[in-house]
N, C-alpha and C positions, 0 to 999 in steps of 0.2 A: 363159646367160641367167639373169637374176635376176627372180623373180616380184615384181611391184610392186602396191601397193594403188591404189585409185582416186585417191589423193592423189599418186601418183607415187613414194612412198617404198618401198624394198625391204621386203617383209613381215617378214622376220626382224628388221630394224632397227625397224620400226614397233612390233612386239610386244616388242622388247628381250629376245628369247629367246636363251639361250646356245647357239650353234650352231657346228659345225665342218663344213668342206667336205672331203669325201673325193675328189671328182672334180668335173668341170664340171657333172654332172647329179645327183650323189648328195649330198644334204645331210643330215647326221645331227644330230638333236637330242640333246643330252646328256640322259641319263636324270635326271629330277627327281622330287622328292617334296614340293615346296613350291609347287605351282601355286595361284595366287589365283583366286578366282571372277571377278574383273575380267579377268584375262588370258584365261581360257577364254571368257568372254562376248565379248571382243574378237576372238578367233579365229572364233567363230560369225558375227561380223559382217563378216569379210573377204569381198570379192567371190567368188562361187562358183568361178569358174574359177581364180582365184589360190589359193584355199584348197585345192582339189583338186590343183593343181600342187605346192604345198608338201608336202601329205600324200603324194603319189606319190613325191616325192624322198626323204622320210623312210623310206618303205616300202622303196624300192630300196637304201637305204643299209644296211638291216638284214636284208633277206630277199631270196631270189631272186624276181625280178619275175613269173615265169611259173608259180610253184608255189603250189598251194592244198592245205592240209592237209584231209583228209577223215575225218570221224567218223560213226559210226552210233549212234543213241540208241534204247534199248529200254526200254519201261515194264515193270519187273519186278514191280510191285505197283500196280494201277490203282484209282483212286476211293476214296471214303470218308475223305478227309483232313479233319481237324477244323479246319483253318485257314480264314480267311474272305477269302483273296486274291480280289479282285473280278474278276480276269481268268480265273480257273482253272476248267476243266471238272471238276476232280477234287475240288472242295470239297463236302463232305457238306451244306453249308448251302444249296446251289443245286440246282434241278431242271434238270439239263442232259441228262438221258436216259442218263447214263453208268452202267453197271452196276459195282458194286463187285466187285473180284476179289482173291483171295488172292495172296501172294507166289508167283511162278512157281517150279517145281522147278529145281534147279541144272542138271540135264541139258538142260532146255529152253532155258535161258539160254545155255549153252555151245554148243548147236546153232545158235542165232541168231547168236552171235559168229562161228562158223565161216562161216556164210553171208555175214555182213558182210565178213569178211576176203576171201572169194572175190570179192566185188563191188568190192574195192579199198579198203576202209576200213583205216586204220592205227590208229585209236583206237576202242574200244568203250565206250560210255557206258551206264550202267544207272541208271534213275530209279525211285524208289518214292514214292508219294503218302502221305507220313507227316509228322507234326509232328517226330518223331524216331524212330529205330529202337528197337525193344524188344530186351531182352536175349535173348529166345527166338529172335529172327531173326538174331542176329549170326553164329552158326556157318555158316548157309547163305550169308550175304553174303560171309563170308571165303572159303568154298569157291568162290564165283563169281569172286572176284578172282583167286584162285590159278589157277583153270582157264583164265580168259581170258588171264592173264599168260603161262601156259605155252604158249599158241599163238603168242606173239611179238607180240601186240597191246598197245598202250598201254591202260591201264584207267582208267576214270573212273566215279564214282558221285555221285548226288545223292539224299540220304536225309533231308533236313531238318536240324535242329539236331543237333550231336554233342557229347558230353561229351569231356573230354580222354582218358579211357580208351578210348572208342570210336574216336576218331581215331587213337590209338596202335595199336590192334588192326588197323585197316584199313591203316595204314602198314606194319606188320610183315608183313601178308599180301601186300604188293606193290602196293597201290593207288597209281597214279601221280598222278592228279588227283582233286580233290574239287570238285564244283560247288555253290556256294551263292551265289545272286544277291542283290545289294542291291536290285534291281528299279527303284528310282527315287531321287530326291533325299531327304535327310532331311526337308526341308520339306514335300514332297508325300506322303511315305510314309503318313501317317495317313489320307489320302484313299483309299488302296488296301487297306491291311492294318491290322487292330487287334489280332490275336491273337498277334502276335510283334513285338517291338520292333526298331528298327534296331540297337541295341546287342546284342541277341541274335544277329543276323546277323554282326556284327563279331566277337563272341566265338567263334562257330564258325570263322570264317576264321582267327582266331588259334590255335585248337586244331589246325587242319589244318596250319598253318605249323610249329607246335611239334612236330608228329609227322613232319615232314620231307617232307610231300607238296606237290605243286604245286597252285596255286589256279586254279580256273576260276570267274570271277565277272563278271557283267554285269547286264543289266536289260532292261526292256521299254519300248519307245518308242511313244507314241501313246495313252496312257491318260488324256489330258486335261491333262498337265503342260505347263508353259510352257518356252520356250527356256532361261530362267534355271534351271529345274529340271533340264533336260538338262545344262547346264553344271555345276551343283552335283553331279549324279550322277557325272559323269566326274571331277570334282574328288575325290570320295570314293575312287574307284578309283585315281586317279593319285597320291594322297597316302598310300596305304597304305605301310607300311614297306618292302614289296617289291611291285612291280606284279604283278597276276595274270598268270600265264603265258598264260592264255586269257581273252578278254573276249567272251562271246557277247552280241550285240546283237539283240534280237528286235523285230520290228514286230508290234504287237498283233494277235492273231487274235480276231475278235469272236465269242465262243462264245455261242450261244443259251442263255438261262437264267441267264447271269451278269449282274451289275450293269453291266458294261461292254459288253454286247451291242450297244448303239446308239452307242458312242463313235465320233466321226468319224475317218476315216482320216487318219493323219499325212501331210503333204505329202511327196512322194517326194524332192524335193531337200533338204528339211530332214533327212530320214533320211540322205541321203548326207553332208550337212554333219556330222552327228553321227559318222558313220564316220570322216570326215577328222580331226575334232578328237580323237577317241579315238586315232587312229594317231599324231598329233603328240604328244599328251600321254603316250602309253605306247608308245614307238617299238619296244620289243623284245617286245611281247606279240602273240600271235596274236589278231586281231580276227575274230570269227566271225559270218557271216550265219546267223542261227538261224531261229526261228519266223517265219512270214509270207512266206517266200521263194516259196511256191507261187503267190502272187498278184503277184509282182514280174515285170515284163517282162524280157526279155533285156537291153534297154538299161539299165534301172535296175540290174540286177545288175552289168553291165559298169562302170557308174559307181562302184558300191560297191567293186569290185575295184581300179579305178584309184585310188580314194581311200584304199586301204590295207587293205581286207578281204582276208584270206588264209586263211580256214578256212570250211568249211561242214559242215552235217549232210547226209548222203546218206540214201537210202531213201525209202519211200513214206509213212512216218509219223514224227512227232516226238511221242513219248508218245501223246497221244490226238488230235492234230490232223494234217491232211494235210501232206505235204511233197513237193517235187519228187522224182521217182523217179530211180534210177540212170541210166536211158537218157536222160532229159531232161538231166541234168547232164552226161553224156558228150557230148551234142550241143552244149550250151552251151560246154563247155570247148574243143571242137574249133573252134567259131566264133571264140572269143576267143584261141586259141593258148595255153591254160592246160593244166597237167597236174597230176595229183595228186602230192603229195610222197610219196617212198618211205616215209618215216617222219618224225614230228615231230622226232625227235632229229637227223635229217639236216638239218633246217631251222632249227637254232638260230641266233640272231643272230650275224652275222659281226663 
């Protein structure tokens, strides 16, 4: 069966996307780095069922349909960040009631990693509320990477902007992934953040790639951006020289005390559309349901998985915000016939 638009034309032909068919139900999009904004906007406009159908086929052509990669995220240094990101509870510029904490001891971080591994996580992510790491903190950060890596877990960090030298040191210590989100489109970015430029973020991504690490890069949906902004944001990711291996897509959590506290909730089906377009535009990337999942119904998450999401954060918290707990996720997986992947390396694109 070929998915068709409301006009009756096959969707792949309607969008003139270069595609290959691997089987009757598995359609693989050739990996591209030249997406136009018009193409992505056209994808967003495809009738919902047809768009999800196409994204599901792309997903199944590149990944096992019933596997979800599970990561755990720990805040290793909380609060006191000098940046003005309008969504963030950890900005020192907003009164969110969050207490500033120092960098956690290495042993405490390693203990949390062992607990995460016992709960089924295959990747352990460590986040620090910094504009950029200081030289005095680098030795402890490198020890954390080495210690978590020695457990057999994949390692990920998000520490703000990096210099080429810092990226090189983290790569040599064994860091697998570095997370540095673009957050939104270049056009809307100034409405959310003024203390760091879009080019600053792109520079850090380039340093991470040059150091041989994998990139985890996504953004936040529902900050007041338009659909065109969501298309432009995905265009930035899809047209990087190499697609991010992980693309976390967050639904805004309205943090009291932040400028976006009263932002209206993004329509649930629009969120699913964004997941589907991300899957089609970046067919070999892990697309991760990240922040905001604790407010999503089972039905909404099921649609996201059908549309190509194949990674989640587990545990009770994501940095400073609530998250669906391990037992809740286990119940959902059982309902949907999903299972955690043994490791992300075992789930590389086929």
